[in-house]
N, C-alpha and C positions, 0 to 999 in steps of 0.2 A: 386479505383479498380487494378490497377495495383500492386499496394505497397499487397494489400492482396493476388494479385494469386503469386505475387515471395514467400512473407510467406510460404501460401500454398505447392506450388513446393518444399520447404527450408524441410515443415514438412513431407512430401513424402519423399522425399530421403534420412530424418533420420532413418525412418520406415521401408523402402526397404528391404526385404529379403535380396539381395545381398548386400547390402551397409553398413550398422551398419551406426554408429558415424562416421563421416568425422574425420580424426586425423589432427591434427594439423601439421604446417612442422617441429615444433621440437619434437612433438613425433615421427611421422613419421620417421627423421633424428633417431633420438632411437631406433625405430625398427629396421631399417636396419642396427644398430651398430651389434645390438644384435644378430640377425641372422648371420651376417658375420665374426663375433668372433663364434661364436658357428662352422660354417663350417670350416672356417679353422683350429679350435683348433681341430675338429676331423678326418682332414686332414691328423693332424701330427701322430695320434695314429694308431700304428700298432696292438695292441690287449690288450685288457683289462678284465681285475674281477671284481666281484660287489658282493658282499652279499644284494643278494635283495628279499624284503618283497612286498610283494603285498597283499591286502584286499579288496575281495568286499563284499559290505552289499548287505544286504536283504533285506525286507518290514518293517524289524523291527529297522533297522537299527543295528542289529547284523552283526557285520563281519567274514567270514569265513577269514582264513590268510594262504598264503602259504608261504614259505621259504627257498631261497635255493642260491647254489653258481652260478652264471653267467660267462661260462667265452667265448669269444668270438676270434677273430681272424680273421683279413681280407684276402682273401678276406669275406667268410662266412660260416666259420667253429664255430659253437656252442656248446659250452658242458652245460649241467643244472646237478649238483649236488644237491638233492633235501635233506633238512635237514627235512620238515614237509610240509603237513600230511604224504608225503610218504617215510622214513631216511630211506637213501642207495640206493634207485633208481640213475640212471644215464642215462640221454637222450642226443645221439649226434648227429650232424648234422652237415652236408650229409653225408650219406655211398656210396658206390660205386655207388648204385642204387638211386641218391638221395633221399632215406627215412632215417627216424627217426629210429637210433640206441636204443634199450630198454634194460639196464639192472636193474631187481630186484634188491631190498633191500632184507638181509637175509638170510632166507633159500634159498629161490632162486635165488640168485645171481647168479646163473651157467645158465640161461634160458637166451635167445636174443631175442628179436622180433625187428625186423623190417617195421615199420608202415608208411604212406603217413604222411607228413606233416599235411595234413591238416584233420588228425583224430579225432575223436570226443575225443577221449579220451585226448588229450592232453587240456586242458580247460587253454587255455591264455588272453583271453578276446572272445564277441561277436564278430564273425566274424574277428578276429587273430590270423595266424597260426603259429605255434613257429617257423618259418623260418623267421617272421616281430616283431622281438624285438628288434634287435640290436640300438645302441644310431644311429645309424647315419639312419638309418630309422627314429626313435622317430624326431631326428634333421629337417629331409626334409618336417617332417608332423607338426611339429611345424612352419617350416616355413609357411607353406599353411595356416594354423590356423591364420595365423596373414595377409595375403594374398587374394588369391585368394576363399579361401573357410571359409573367418572370416564374420559371419554374426551377429557380434554388437563391441560395443566399444572395446578397451582394455585398460584395466586396468594396467599402472606400478607399484612398490614401490619395495621397498628395504631394506632392514635389516638381521642383523648378516649373511652379507659377500654373502645374494644373491639375484638374480633380481627375484621378481614375479609378474610375469604375467598372468591376466584372461583376457579371452575371448571366448568369444561365436560361435562357426566353425562349420562345418561339422563334422562326427564324421570321425576317422583317419579311422575307417574298418566297418561302416552302411551306407548304400545310402543313404539320407533320413532319417538321426537322428541327431541334432542339440545337441550336447555335450557341458556345460558349461568346459569348460577347466581351470585349474590351473596350471601353470608351472613354477616348479623351478630350475635358473641356478645358478650354482657355479659362481661366479665373481674373482676367482683363475682359476680354469681351462677351464672356460667357456662353459662346457657339464652339461648336463640335472642329476637332481639327485634327484626330484620327482615330480612326474606328478598325480594331482585328477581332478578325472573326476565325472563330477555332471549334474543331469537334468538340461534343461535352466531354471525351478522356484528353482532351490539351492540346492536338493535332493542328497546328496553324495552318487556316483554308486560304485566309485573305486579308492584305493589309489596307485601306485609303489613307491616307496621308496629306491634308492640304494644306501648301507651302504656302506663306507671303496671301492670309486671307485678308483681304483690302470691301469693308463695306461703304456701300452709298457710295459711290464716286461718281455718281452722276451720269449711268451709260446712256448713251442717246436712243431710238429707239430704231435706226438707222442702222446700228451696228449686229441688229440679228435679221440682218437678210444679205445674204450675196451675192454681191452684185459682178465677182471676179477680181474689182482690182484692189487695194489695199486698204481694208480697213481701219488698219491699227489698231489700238490695244482699250478700243470703247468706251476710253473716258470721255468725257465732254471738255477736257481741258479748261472749266470753269476754274 
């Protein structure tokens, strides 16, 4: 009887929402090593720029795709140069009032709008604001997904210079929603280069890929001011 009770307790622990599958000491050490290396790598980053591709999948699994150049400088300067679906549009955060400056492309490029970061016009992801898009926050959220917000087994694999992590966890931006995350971490830079978001039963919702990620390239503060002129690529040229 005692053996049966122990077995039942073990099964309950494996299925409990806040526990998921218990990590072995070896896997636990691997996860802690990955977390530490990501945190240390990002601490050395002063600024970065990447060509970002976001695919949001509708019910028939046809993606709506956005492409843009994303530039970030610590502590919180963000610039987004849209490629599609709004070519030429530039978004800069924050302005002097903590808002997002928006300069449309094309003939309307002389206009400037100043909108709150939480404006529904900025479709980043459900529940996610434009000021919640940097790699530093993503690394923090990955750490939560692997620890206190984890709701399932962690699966680790390696391939093509990447560490692949699969885990069911609380959604990063939607309280009470579970998301099956696929994180791809570059083993050279120890920074995330791809995030896949799935429903708990494996239906793909969104993919974010960071192409050509360049770090600490000397981006001047002036690059985060929309002047109406051609501001170049943000690199200092040094």
